[in-house]
C-alpha positions as CSV (number, residue, x, y, z in Angstrom):
1,X,5.5,-31.5,13.5
2,X,9.1,-30.3,13.3
3,X,8.6,-29.4,9.6
4,X,5.5,-27.4,10.5
5,X,7.4,-25.5,13.2
6,X,10.2,-24.9,10.7
7,X,7.8,-23.6,8.1
8,X,6.1,-21.3,10.6
9,X,9.4,-20.0,11.8
10,X,10.4,-19.2,8.2
11,X,7.1,-17.5,7.5
12,X,7.4,-15.5,10.7
13,X,11.0,-14.5,10.2
14,X,12.1,-10.9,9.9
15,X,14.6,-12.0,7.1
16,X,11.7,-13.1,4.9
17,X,9.9,-9.7,5.6
18,X,13.0,-7.8,4.6
19,X,13.6,-9.8,1.5
20,X,10.0,-9.4,0.4
21,X,10.1,-5.7,1.0
22,X,13.3,-5.4,-1.1
23,X,11.7,-7.3,-3.9
24,X,8.5,-5.2,-3.7
25,X,10.6,-2.0,-3.7
26,X,12.6,-3.2,-6.8
27,X,9.5,-4.1,-8.7
28,X,7.9,-0.8,-7.8
29,X,10.9,1.0,-9.2
30,X,10.6,-1.0,-12.4
31,X,6.9,-0.1,-12.6
32,X,7.9,3.5,-12.4
33,X,10.8,3.4,-14.9
34,X,8.9,1.2,-17.5
35,X,5.8,2.9,-19.0
36,X,2.7,1.0,-18.0
37,X,-0.4,-0.1,-19.9
38,X,-1.2,2.1,-22.9
39,X,2.0,4.1,-22.6
40,X,4.1,1.0,-22.9
41,X,3.4,0.5,-26.7
42,X,5.8,3.2,-28.1
43,X,8.4,2.2,-25.4
44,X,8.4,-1.5,-26.4
45,X,8.4,-0.6,-30.1
46,X,11.8,1.0,-29.7
47,X,13.3,-2.0,-28.0
48,X,14.9,-5.1,-29.3
49,X,12.1,-7.6,-30.1
50,X,13.6,-10.2,-27.9
51,X,13.8,-7.9,-24.9
52,X,10.3,-6.6,-25.6
53,X,8.9,-10.1,-25.6
54,X,10.6,-10.9,-22.3
55,X,9.1,-7.8,-20.8
56,X,5.7,-8.7,-22.1
57,X,6.0,-12.3,-20.8
58,X,7.0,-11.0,-17.3
59,X,4.1,-8.5,-17.5
60,X,6.5,-5.7,-16.7
61,X,4.3,-3.5,-19.0
62,X,1.5,-3.8,-16.4
63,X,3.3,-4.6,-13.2
64,X,0.7,-3.7,-10.6
65,X,-2.0,-5.6,-12.3
66,X,0.1,-8.8,-12.8
67,X,-0.7,-12.1,-11.1
68,X,2.8,-12.5,-9.8
69,X,2.7,-9.0,-8.1
70,X,-0.5,-10.0,-6.4
71,X,1.2,-13.3,-5.2
72,X,4.2,-11.2,-3.9
73,X,1.8,-9.0,-1.9
74,X,0.0,-12.0,-0.6
75,X,3.3,-13.5,0.6
76,X,4.2,-10.3,2.4
77,X,0.7,-10.2,4.0
78,X,1.1,-13.9,5.0
79,X,4.5,-13.1,6.6
80,X,3.0,-10.2,8.6
81,X,0.0,-12.4,9.7
82,X,2.1,-15.3,10.8
83,X,4.6,-13.0,12.5
84,X,1.8,-11.3,14.4
85,X,0.1,-14.5,15.4
86,X,3.4,-15.9,16.7
87,X,4.3,-13.0,18.9
88,X,0.8,-11.7,19.9
89,X,0.1,-14.2,22.8
90,X,3.2,-13.0,24.7
91,X,2.4,-9.4,24.1
92,X,-1.2,-9.9,25.2
93,X,0.0,-11.5,28.4
94,X,2.2,-8.5,29.1
95,X,-0.8,-6.2,28.3
96,X,-3.2,-8.1,30.6
97,X,-0.6,-8.7,33.4
98,X,-1.8,-7.3,36.7
99,X,1.0,-5.7,38.7
100,X,1.7,-6.9,42.2
101,X,1.8,-4.0,44.7
102,X,3.8,-6.2,47.1
103,X,6.6,-7.0,44.7
104,X,9.9,-6.7,46.6
105,X,12.6,-7.2,44.1
106,X,12.0,-3.8,42.5
107,X,13.2,-2.1,45.7
108,X,16.6,-3.8,45.8
109,X,19.6,-1.5,45.3
110,X,17.4,1.6,45.2
111,X,19.4,4.9,45.0
112,X,19.3,7.1,48.1
113,X,17.3,9.8,46.3
114,X,14.4,7.4,45.8
115,X,14.1,6.7,49.6
116,X,12.4,9.3,51.7
117,X,11.8,9.7,55.4
118,X,9.0,12.1,56.3
119,X,7.2,13.3,59.4
120,X,3.7,12.5,58.1
121,X,1.9,9.4,59.2
122,X,1.9,6.4,56.9
123,X,-1.9,6.9,56.3
124,X,-1.6,10.6,55.5
125,X,1.4,10.1,53.3
126,X,-0.2,7.2,51.4
127,X,-3.4,9.3,50.9
128,X,-1.4,12.2,49.5
129,X,0.6,10.0,47.2
130,X,-2.4,8.0,46.1
131,X,-4.3,11.2,45.2
132,X,-1.4,12.5,43.2
133,X,-1.0,9.2,41.3
134,X,-4.6,9.1,40.4
135,X,-4.3,12.5,38.8
136,X,-1.1,11.5,36.9
137,X,-1.7,7.9,36.1
138,X,-5.3,6.8,36.8
139,X,-6.3,3.6,38.6
140,X,-4.2,2.7,41.6
141,X,-3.7,-0.6,43.4
142,X,-3.3,-0.4,47.2
143,X,-2.6,-3.2,49.6
144,X,-2.0,-3.1,53.4
145,X,0.2,-5.9,54.7
146,X,2.5,-6.5,57.6
147,X,2.5,-2.8,58.7
148,X,3.3,-1.7,55.2
149,X,1.2,0.2,52.6
150,X,2.0,-0.8,49.1
151,X,0.9,1.2,46.0
152,X,1.1,0.3,42.4
153,X,0.3,2.3,39.3
154,X,0.9,1.8,35.6
155,X,0.3,3.4,32.3
156,X,1.0,2.8,28.6
157,X,0.3,-0.9,28.7
158,X,-1.2,-0.5,25.2
159,X,2.4,0.1,23.9
160,X,2.9,-3.7,23.9
161,X,0.2,-3.9,21.2
162,X,1.6,-1.0,19.1
163,X,3.6,-3.2,16.7
164,X,0.5,-5.4,16.0
165,X,-1.5,-2.3,15.2
166,X,1.2,-1.3,12.8
167,X,1.0,-4.7,11.2
168,X,-2.8,-4.4,11.0
169,X,-2.4,-1.0,9.4
170,X,0.0,-2.3,6.8
171,X,-2.2,-5.3,6.0
172,X,-5.3,-3.0,5.6
173,X,-3.4,-0.6,3.4
174,X,-2.2,-3.5,1.2
175,X,-5.7,-4.8,0.9
176,X,-6.8,-1.3,-0.1
177,X,-4.0,-1.0,-2.7
178,X,-4.8,-4.3,-4.2
179,X,-8.6,-3.6,-4.2
180,X,-8.1,-0.7,-6.6
181,X,-6.6,-2.6,-9.6
182,X,-8.7,-5.7,-9.2
183,X,-12.1,-4.4,-8.0
184,X,-12.1,-0.9,-9.4
185,X,-11.4,0.5,-12.9
186,X,-9.9,3.4,-14.7
187,X,-10.9,4.7,-18.1
188,X,-12.1,7.7,-20.2
189,X,-15.2,9.1,-21.7
190,X,-15.4,11.5,-24.7
191,X,-18.8,13.3,-24.5
192,X,-19.8,15.8,-27.1
193,X,-21.4,19.0,-25.8
194,X,-25.1,18.5,-25.4
195,X,-24.9,14.7,-25.5
196,X,-24.7,12.0,-22.8
197,X,-22.8,8.7,-22.4
198,X,-23.0,5.7,-20.0
199,X,-20.0,3.9,-21.3
200,X,-16.3,4.1,-20.1
201,X,-13.5,2.9,-22.4
202,X,-11.2,1.1,-19.9
203,X,-7.5,1.8,-19.7
204,X,-5.2,-0.7,-21.2
205,X,-7.6,-1.6,-23.9
206,X,-9.5,-3.8,-21.5
207,X,-12.8,-3.2,-23.2
208,X,-15.7,-1.1,-22.0
209,X,-17.6,-0.6,-18.8
210,X,-21.3,0.2,-18.8
211,X,-22.3,2.6,-15.9
212,X,-25.5,2.4,-14.0
213,X,-26.1,6.1,-14.9
214,X,-25.4,8.5,-17.7
215,X,-23.2,11.6,-17.8
216,X,-24.3,14.5,-19.9
217,X,-22.0,17.4,-21.0
218,X,-24.3,20.4,-20.8
219,X,-21.5,22.9,-21.7
220,X,-17.8,22.9,-22.4
221,X,-15.9,26.2,-21.9
222,X,-12.3,27.1,-22.7
223,X,-10.3,30.2,-21.9
224,X,-7.0,31.0,-23.7
225,X,-4.0,33.1,-22.9
226,X,-3.1,35.9,-25.3
227,X,-0.7,33.6,-27.2
228,X,-3.5,31.1,-27.9
229,X,-2.4,28.4,-25.4
230,X,-5.2,27.0,-23.2
231,X,-5.7,28.7,-19.9
232,X,-8.5,26.8,-18.3
233,X,-11.2,24.4,-19.5
234,X,-14.2,23.2,-17.6
235,X,-17.2,21.0,-18.1
236,X,-20.7,21.5,-16.8
237,X,-22.1,18.0,-16.2
238,X,-25.4,16.5,-15.3
239,X,-25.7,13.0,-14.0
240,X,-28.9,11.1,-14.9
241,X,-30.4,7.9,-13.5
242,X,-33.1,6.3,-15.7
243,X,-33.3,9.5,-17.6
244,X,-33.9,11.6,-14.5
245,X,-31.5,14.4,-13.6
246,X,-30.0,13.6,-10.2
247,X,-27.0,15.9,-9.8
248,X,-25.2,18.8,-11.6
249,X,-21.6,19.6,-11.2
250,X,-18.7,21.5,-12.7
251,X,-15.4,19.7,-13.4
252,X,-12.2,21.6,-13.7
253,X,-8.6,20.5,-14.0
254,X,-7.4,19.2,-10.6
255,X,-11.0,19.7,-9.3
256,X,-12.8,16.3,-9.9
257,X,-16.3,15.4,-8.9
258,X,-17.7,12.2,-7.6
259,X,-20.9,10.4,-8.4
260,X,-22.0,6.8,-7.9
261,X,-18.7,5.9,-6.3
262,X,-16.7,7.1,-9.4
263,X,-14.5,10.2,-9.6
264,X,-14.5,12.2,-12.8
265,X,-11.5,14.2,-13.8
266,X,-11.1,16.8,-16.5
267,X,-8.5,15.1,-18.7
268,X,-8.7,16.3,-22.3
269,X,-10.9,18.1,-24.9
270,X,-11.3,18.3,-28.6
271,X,-13.9,18.3,-31.4
272,X,-15.7,15.5,-33.2
273,X,-18.3,15.1,-35.8
274,X,-21.7,14.1,-34.4
275,X,-24.1,12.0,-36.4
276,X,-23.7,10.7,-40.0
277,X,-23.3,13.0,-43.0
278,X,-26.4,13.7,-45.0
279,X,-27.0,13.4,-48.7
280,X,-29.4,15.8,-50.3
281,X,-31.0,15.0,-53.7
282,X,-32.1,18.0,-55.7
283,X,-34.2,18.0,-58.9
284,X,-34.6,21.3,-60.6
285,X,-35.1,23.9,-58.0
286,X,-36.5,21.6,-55.2
287,X,-35.1,19.2,-52.8
288,X,-36.7,15.8,-53.3
289,X,-35.1,14.0,-50.4
290,X,-32.4,14.0,-47.7
291,X,-31.0,10.8,-46.2
292,X,-28.4,10.0,-43.5
293,X,-25.8,7.9,-45.2
294,X,-23.3,5.2,-44.2
295,X,-21.1,2.9,-46.2
296,X,-23.2,0.1,-47.8
297,X,-26.5,1.9,-47.4
298,X,-29.0,1.7,-50.3
299,X,-32.1,3.8,-51.0
300,X,-34.4,4.3,-54.0
301,X,-34.5,7.6,-55.9
302,X,-38.0,9.2,-55.8
303,X,-39.8,9.6,-59.1
304,X,-37.5,7.1,-60.8
305,X,-36.7,3.4,-60.9
306,X,-33.1,4.0,-59.8
307,X,-31.5,2.5,-56.7
308,X,-28.6,4.4,-55.0
309,X,-25.9,2.5,-53.1
310,X,-23.2,4.2,-51.0
311,X,-20.0,2.5,-51.8
312,X,-17.5,4.6,-49.7
313,X,-17.6,7.3,-47.1
314,X,-14.3,9.3,-46.7
315,X,-13.5,12.0,-44.2
316,X,-10.9,13.6,-46.4
317,X,-10.7,12.1,-49.8
318,X,-7.5,13.2,-51.7
319,X,-7.2,16.1,-49.3
320,X,-10.3,17.6,-50.7
321,X,-12.5,17.1,-47.6
322,X,-15.4,14.7,-46.9
323,X,-16.8,12.8,-49.8
324,X,-19.0,9.8,-50.7
325,X,-18.9,7.5,-53.7
326,X,-22.3,6.5,-55.1
327,X,-23.4,3.7,-57.3
328,X,-26.7,4.3,-59.1
329,X,-28.3,1.3,-60.8
330,X,-31.0,2.6,-63.2
331,X,-32.8,1.0,-66.2
332,X,-30.5,2.9,-68.5
333,X,-27.3,1.5,-66.9
334,X,-25.0,1.9,-63.9
335,X,-23.4,5.2,-63.0
336,X,-20.7,5.8,-60.3
337,X,-19.4,9.2,-59.2
338,X,-18.1,11.1,-56.1
339,X,-20.0,13.7,-54.2
340,X,-17.8,16.2,-52.3
341,X,-19.1,18.4,-49.5
342,X,-16.9,21.3,-50.7
343,X,-17.5,20.8,-54.4
344,X,-18.1,24.5,-55.0
345,X,-14.7,25.4,-53.6
346,X,-13.0,22.6,-55.5
347,X,-14.6,23.6,-58.8
348,X,-13.7,27.3,-58.3
349,X,-10.1,26.3,-57.7
350,X,-10.0,24.0,-60.7
351,X,-12.0,25.5,-63.6
352,X,-13.4,22.9,-66.0
353,X,-12.9,20.1,-63.5
354,X,-16.5,18.8,-63.6
355,X,-16.5,18.6,-67.4
356,X,-13.1,17.0,-67.6
357,X,-13.6,14.6,-64.7
358,X,-17.3,13.4,-64.7
359,X,-16.4,11.1,-61.8
360,X,-16.3,14.3,-59.6
361,X,-19.5,15.8,-61.0
362,X,-22.5,15.6,-58.5
363,X,-24.9,16.0,-61.5
364,X,-23.7,12.9,-63.3
365,X,-27.1,11.3,-63.0
366,X,-29.4,13.8,-64.6
367,X,-31.8,15.4,-63.8
368,X,-30.7,14.9,-60.2
369,X,-28.0,16.8,-58.4
370,X,-26.4,15.4,-55.3
371,X,-25.1,17.5,-52.4
372,X,-23.2,16.3,-49.3
373,X,-23.6,18.0,-46.0
374,X,-20.9,17.6,-43.4
375,X,-21.9,16.3,-40.0
376,X,-22.0,18.9,-37.3
377,X,-18.7,19.5,-35.5
378,X,-19.1,19.9,-31.8
379,X,-16.6,20.2,-29.0
380,X,-16.3,17.3,-26.6
381,X,-15.0,16.9,-23.1
382,X,-12.6,14.2,-22.2
383,X,-13.3,12.8,-18.8
384,X,-11.1,10.4,-16.8
385,X,-13.4,8.0,-14.8
386,X,-11.9,6.2,-11.8
387,X,-13.5,3.9,-9.3
388,X,-11.1,2.9,-6.6
389,X,-12.9,1.1,-3.7
390,X,-9.5,0.8,-1.9
391,X,-9.2,4.5,-1.1
392,X,-11.2,4.4,2.1
393,X,-9.6,1.1,3.0
394,X,-6.1,2.7,2.6
395,X,-7.2,5.7,4.7
396,X,-8.3,3.3,7.4
397,X,-5.0,1.4,7.2
398,X,-3.1,4.7,7.4
399,X,-5.0,5.6,10.6
400,X,-4.1,2.3,12.1
401,X,-0.5,2.7,11.0
402,X,-0.1,6.2,12.6
403,X,-1.7,5.0,15.8
404,X,0.6,2.0,16.0
405,X,3.7,4.0,15.3
406,X,2.7,6.5,18.0
407,X,2.4,3.7,20.5
408,X,5.7,2.1,19.4
409,X,7.8,5.2,19.4
410,X,6.2,7.7,21.7
411,X,4.6,5.5,24.4
412,X,6.0,3.0,26.8
413,X,4.7,0.8,29.5
414,X,5.6,2.5,32.8
415,X,5.1,0.9,36.2
416,X,5.5,2.5,39.6
417,X,5.8,0.8,43.0
418,X,5.7,2.7,46.3
419,X,6.1,1.2,49.7
420,X,5.4,3.1,52.9
421,X,6.2,1.9,56.5
422,X,6.6,3.5,59.9
423,X,10.1,3.5,61.3
424,X,11.5,5.4,64.3
425,X,8.7,7.9,64.4
426,X,8.9,8.7,60.7
427,X,7.4,7.2,57.5
428,X,9.8,5.6,55.2
429,X,8.9,5.9,51.5
430,X,10.5,3.8,48.8
431,X,9.8,4.5,45.2
432,X,10.7,2.3,42.2
433,X,9.8,2.3,38.6
434,X,10.3,0.3,35.4
435,X,9.7,1.2,31.8
436,X,9.5,-1.0,28.7
437,X,11.8,1.5,27.0
438,X,13.7,4.7,27.8
439,X,14.5,4.0,31.5
440,X,16.2,7.3,32.0
441,X,12.9,9.1,31.2
442,X,11.3,6.8,33.8
443,X,13.9,7.9,36.4
444,X,13.2,11.6,35.6
445,X,9.5,10.9,36.0
446,X,10.1,9.4,39.5
447,X,12.1,12.4,40.6
448,X,9.3,14.7,39.3
449,X,6.8,12.6,41.2
450,X,8.8,13.1,44.4
451,X,8.9,16.8,43.9
452,X,5.1,16.9,43.3
453,X,4.5,15.0,46.6
454,X,5.5,18.1,48.4
455,X,7.3,16.5,51.3
456,X,10.1,18.4,53.1
457,X,13.2,16.6,51.9
458,X,15.1,18.1,54.9
459,X,13.2,15.7,57.1
460,X,14.4,12.7,55.2
461,X,17.1,10.6,56.8
């Protein structure tokens, strides 16, 4: 049993909380100084391999998603929970404690300015004071005993619970912060204008995330300054569920849009080819076929027994632009040659090239002439997609935290006792008060209360 109490005392200690907070702060600084996730690659490449391997083993390239950081946060949460459970019963008793109107020790050694003698009867004076206290404080306890009238009022009892509301706020915020990395995701989508996508490439090369809906880029618009630098860029989007248009929205830089619990930010832009390049086959003055090509694809030539195979597809072969290498297997033998999309420009710049280098001649398999058409180049919008289920949780925790801090620093439990009794034809009034903090402010409140009573102090003795 002693070991259990010792363990609980350790978990509830303020020293442990301070130590954990220092470690969390230090780790957070490291996570800020060391590039994280995708950005860590170039940083680690410049470092000594031994140091880089240590950083990778310690997961310092992805601190906030690491298992040990989650354990650290769990320990801090456990410390707050045990600390709260250990101290809460005493605070709850203070909160629930009913003040005793007949308490006598509070009137010992009262200063003279808190003792009044007035001409009003005890009943009339008590009624006036009770009415005033109800306006200022609220509920009043009154008790008649032994010729005395005792009044008791209190406010701010909730201040005893302020620190626990702060703890609850911190725990809720911690849960929200941890929910983002472990239950949410962050990634990007590159969507060509006029096309749609339902797949997010996750940050940190964690694979892909299939969405329950599709995002279509209806239009991508850019404005430029006079010097050619981008001024603004925007994307007109449509969100589709099962092919049905559900919502349209415009995304601008720093003006994201939300759909399906995911926020979409305008992050980048560019151009990309859409679709595969096409190979046209011409015989004489007519086109006999057009086929979408890809490396390894085979197809027969019409009106012949030849079989065409695409050996290679290059985006920029020898700095001469897109090209494909064909292998044609015909009864007369095998022919291989390149077909360039910009062959007219290449031939014009190099007179006699096609005769000297048959490998570059698109008419190497007569009577056919091959022509490569480039895929369409369209602009794309780069969207950052973020789902963070912890955001509303963090907001709730922040509300708890602010409420708790308000109770801790700006509210106090204040108790007022007033005793009235008849003596020598006058009514003696004694006023006492206690505050859980800032007793001087409590004393000022008592003097203000005496002024508000409106009794003629000249009559006091």
